[in-house]
C-alpha positions in Angstrom: -23.4 28.9 46.3 -24.2 25.3 47.3 -27.4 23.1 46.2 -29.1 20.7 47.5 -31.7 18.3 46.1 -34.4 17.0 48.1 -36.2 14.0 46.4 -39.9 13.5 47.0 -42.3 10.0 46.1 -45.9 9.8 46.6 -46.3 8.9 50.5 -43.2 11.1 51.4 -42.8 12.5 54.9 -43.9 15.8 54.8 -42.6 17.8 57.9 -39.1 15.8 57.5 -38.5 17.3 53.8 -40.2 20.8 54.2 -38.6 21.5 57.3 -35.1 20.5 56.1 -35.7 22.8 52.8 -37.1 25.7 54.9 -33.7 25.8 56.9 -31.6 25.4 54.3 -33.4 27.9 52.1 -33.1 30.3 54.9 -29.2 29.9 54.6 -30.1 31.0 50.8 -29.2 27.2 49.9 -30.2 26.4 46.8 -32.9 23.6 47.1 -34.7 22.2 44.7 -37.7 19.5 45.2 -37.2 16.6 42.3 -40.3 14.3 41.9 -39.5 10.6 41.1 -43.5 10.1 41.0 -43.4 11.1 37.4 -45.5 14.3 38.3 -44.9 17.4 39.6 -48.0 17.1 42.1 -46.8 14.4 44.8 -49.0 13.6 47.6 -47.1 13.0 51.2 -48.2 10.5 53.6 -50.6 13.0 55.4 -52.3 13.8 52.1 -50.6 17.1 51.7 -50.0 17.7 48.3 -46.8 19.6 47.2 -45.5 20.8 43.8 -41.8 19.6 43.1 -39.7 22.1 41.3 -38.5 19.4 38.7 -39.1 15.7 37.8 -36.2 13.7 38.1 -35.6 12.6 34.7 -35.5 16.3 33.7 -33.0 17.3 36.3 -29.5 18.3 36.2 -27.5 16.9 39.0 -23.9 18.1 38.1 -23.7 21.3 40.0 -25.4 19.6 43.3 -23.9 19.0 46.7 -25.9 17.6 48.3 -29.0 14.6 47.8 -31.6 14.3 50.3 -34.3 11.7 50.9 -37.0 12.3 53.3 -38.6 9.6 54.7 -42.3 8.5 55.4 -43.8 5.6 54.3 -44.9 4.5 51.1 -42.5 7.2 50.6 -39.1 5.6 51.1 -40.4 2.5 49.2 -41.5 4.5 46.4 -38.0 6.3 46.1 -36.0 2.9 46.7 -38.3 1.8 43.7 -37.1 4.1 41.4 -33.5 2.6 39.2 -32.6 6.3 38.2 -32.1 7.7 42.0 -30.6 4.8 43.1 -27.8 5.1 40.5 -27.5 8.9 41.0 -27.3 7.6 45.1 -24.4 5.7 44.0 -22.6 7.8 41.5 -22.4 10.7 44.5 -21.2 8.1 47.2 -18.4 7.0 44.9 -17.8 10.8 43.9 -17.5 11.8 47.9 -20.4 13.9 47.5 -23.0 14.2 50.5 -25.5 12.0 50.8 -28.2 12.8 53.5 -31.3 10.6 54.6 -33.6 11.1 57.7 -36.3 8.5 59.3 -36.5 5.4 57.1 -34.7 6.6 54.3 -31.4 5.8 55.7 -32.6 2.4 54.5 -32.4 3.1 51.1 -28.3 4.4 51.5 -27.8 0.8 53.4 -29.9 -1.5 50.7 -27.3 0.0 48.4 -24.4 -1.0 50.2 -23.0 2.6 50.6 -23.2 2.8 54.4 -20.7 0.1 55.2 -18.4 1.5 58.3 -20.3 4.5 58.5 -22.0 5.7 61.7 -25.4 6.5 60.8 -28.9 6.6 62.8 -32.4 5.8 61.3 -35.9 5.8 62.7 -36.6 2.6 65.2 -37.2 -0.9 63.3 -35.2 0.2 60.2 -32.0 -0.4 61.3 -31.7 -4.0 59.6 -31.5 -2.5 56.0 -28.3 0.0 57.1 -26.0 -3.0 56.2 -22.9 -2.7 57.6 -23.3 0.6 59.8 -22.4 1.6 63.3 -25.6 2.4 64.4 -25.8 5.7 66.4 -28.9 6.4 69.0 -28.2 9.8 68.3 -30.9 12.3 66.4 -28.5 13.5 63.8 -25.1 12.0 62.7 -22.6 13.0 60.3 -20.1 10.8 59.3 -17.8 11.5 56.5 -20.0 12.3 53.5 -23.1 11.1 54.8 -25.8 12.4 57.4 -28.6 10.9 58.5 -31.4 11.7 61.2 -33.6 9.7 63.4 -37.0 10.9 62.5 -39.4 14.0 62.0 -38.6 15.3 65.6 -34.9 15.9 64.2 -36.2 17.7 61.2 -34.9 21.0 62.1 -31.7 19.6 63.7 -30.9 17.8 60.5 -31.3 20.6 58.6 -29.4 23.2 60.7 -26.8 20.3 60.5 -26.7 20.7 56.6 -26.5 24.4 57.2 -23.5 24.2 58.9 -21.6 22.0 56.7 -22.7 24.0 53.8 -22.6 27.3 55.1 -21.1 27.8 58.4 -21.4 26.8 62.2 -22.0 30.4 62.8 -25.2 30.5 60.1 -26.6 27.4 61.3 -26.6 29.1 65.3 -28.1 32.4 63.9 -31.1 30.1 62.1 -31.2 28.9 65.5 -31.5 31.5 67.5 -34.3 32.9 64.7 -36.5 30.1 64.6 -36.6 30.3 68.6 -35.0 26.4 68.7 -35.4 25.4 72.1 -31.5 24.4 72.5 -30.7 27.7 72.4 
């Protein structure tokens, strides 16, 4: 069984995070919401309060397959302030484990110089942070161990892409049909 850790900080984009979490949980992927805010209650960019499963400092990532970063402002800058999260992202990159980010959050990976030579996408205006990346206009892009998405409108598609990678393309298609995705 695969496990994904989704990191949230005050100001995160709620739909970008929770749409991905929802799709992954439909596929029976274990998903843990990890707060970097020092409190389990985290307030999103649209003032929606979410209760995380665990605090970053209390989490064990030894059985985690994917680290996922949602976008949102000031959520992304708040995630980027976490030295512990930065160290974890760098460790996962070195170990060849999957990193995923949406909207402005790929900028965190870029600012850590993890995207050199990687095809990636992000929310328009954040491209300058994707140091060394090959920029793509696509909504969702997977290149090697990195899966990035452009913004909230691609949250469901990002979730489906991760299901395809972690579980199977067939399960991803089954979920896509079940949620009445317009591309089916």
